[in-house]
C-alpha positions in Angstrom: 126.0 -36.2 -22.7 130.0 -35.5 -21.3 129.8 -39.1 -19.6 128.7 -40.3 -22.6 131.0 -39.1 -25.2 134.0 -40.1 -23.1 132.3 -43.5 -22.7 132.3 -43.7 -26.3 135.9 -42.8 -27.2 137.4 -45.0 -25.0 135.1 -47.8 -26.0 136.1 -47.0 -29.5 139.0 -44.4 -29.6 140.8 -47.4 -32.3 138.0 -46.8 -34.0 137.9 -43.0 -33.8 142.0 -43.0 -35.1 140.9 -45.2 -37.9 137.9 -42.8 -39.1 139.8 -39.8 -39.2 142.6 -41.0 -40.7 140.2 -41.8 -44.1 138.8 -38.6 -43.3 142.5 -37.0 -43.7 142.3 -39.4 -46.9 139.0 -38.9 -48.2 138.6 -34.8 -48.0 135.7 -36.2 -46.7 134.0 -33.3 -44.1 130.6 -32.9 -46.0 129.8 -36.8 -45.1 131.4 -36.1 -41.5 129.2 -32.6 -41.3 125.9 -35.3 -42.9 126.6 -37.9 -40.1 126.3 -36.2 -37.3 123.4 -33.7 -38.2 120.7 -34.9 -36.4 123.0 -35.3 -33.4 123.4 -31.3 -34.1 119.9 -31.1 -34.6 119.0 -33.1 -31.5 121.6 -30.6 -29.0 120.0 -28.0 -31.1 116.4 -28.7 -29.8 118.0 -28.8 -25.9 119.7 -25.7 -26.6 116.1 -24.1 -27.4 114.8 -25.3 -24.1 117.0 -24.7 -22.1 116.6 -20.4 -23.6 112.5 -21.3 -23.1 113.0 -22.1 -20.1 115.2 -20.0 -19.2 118.1 -21.5 -18.1 121.0 -20.2 -20.3 121.6 -17.3 -22.3 119.4 -16.8 -25.2 121.6 -14.1 -27.5 123.5 -16.9 -28.7 123.6 -18.6 -32.4 122.5 -22.3 -31.3 123.1 -23.9 -34.8 126.8 -22.6 -34.3 126.4 -23.2 -30.5 125.4 -26.7 -31.3 128.0 -27.7 -33.0 131.0 -25.9 -30.8 129.9 -27.8 -27.4 129.6 -30.9 -29.6 133.0 -29.9 -30.2 134.4 -29.2 -27.1 133.5 -32.4 -25.3 134.8 -35.0 -28.3 138.1 -32.7 -28.5 138.7 -33.2 -24.6 137.1 -37.1 -24.2 139.8 -37.4 -27.5 143.2 -35.7 -26.3 142.1 -37.4 -22.3 141.9 -41.1 -23.9 143.3 -41.1 -27.8 145.5 -37.8 -27.4 147.3 -39.5 -23.6 146.8 -35.8 -21.6 146.3 -37.7 -19.0 148.0 -35.2 -16.2 144.5 -35.3 -14.6 141.8 -38.1 -13.9 139.3 -38.5 -16.2 136.7 -37.1 -13.0 138.7 -33.9 -13.4 138.9 -33.8 -16.7 134.8 -34.2 -17.3 134.1 -32.2 -14.4 136.3 -29.2 -16.0 134.6 -29.5 -19.0 130.8 -29.0 -17.6 131.7 -26.1 -15.6 133.6 -24.7 -19.0 130.4 -25.0 -20.7 128.0 -24.5 -18.2 129.9 -20.8 -17.3 130.0 -19.9 -20.8 125.8 -20.0 -21.4 124.9 -19.0 -18.1 123.5 -15.6 -17.5 125.9 -13.8 -15.2 124.1 -12.3 -11.6 
């Protein structure tokens, strides 16, 4: 998910900027949420499976966590490719993003 999000953001950064500017003008966050709904749902299914398989903590709000993770990864990719927050390599930024999510979801031993 992280690799693909970074790849898509790099490939379509000009379109993403254009979409964001259109959202700011049209105030159409509801449309954006409707577009994202299937993606959120898919990630909720993945998180539910991980909980059922005892791979991640179970005391999370699945719906909210799916949105948070997706938004976190997209924000990291956008800051790297669009915001030019490139103090580190893309591989380091992706690894840090992954490790942050992993530490957030794993059972503490």
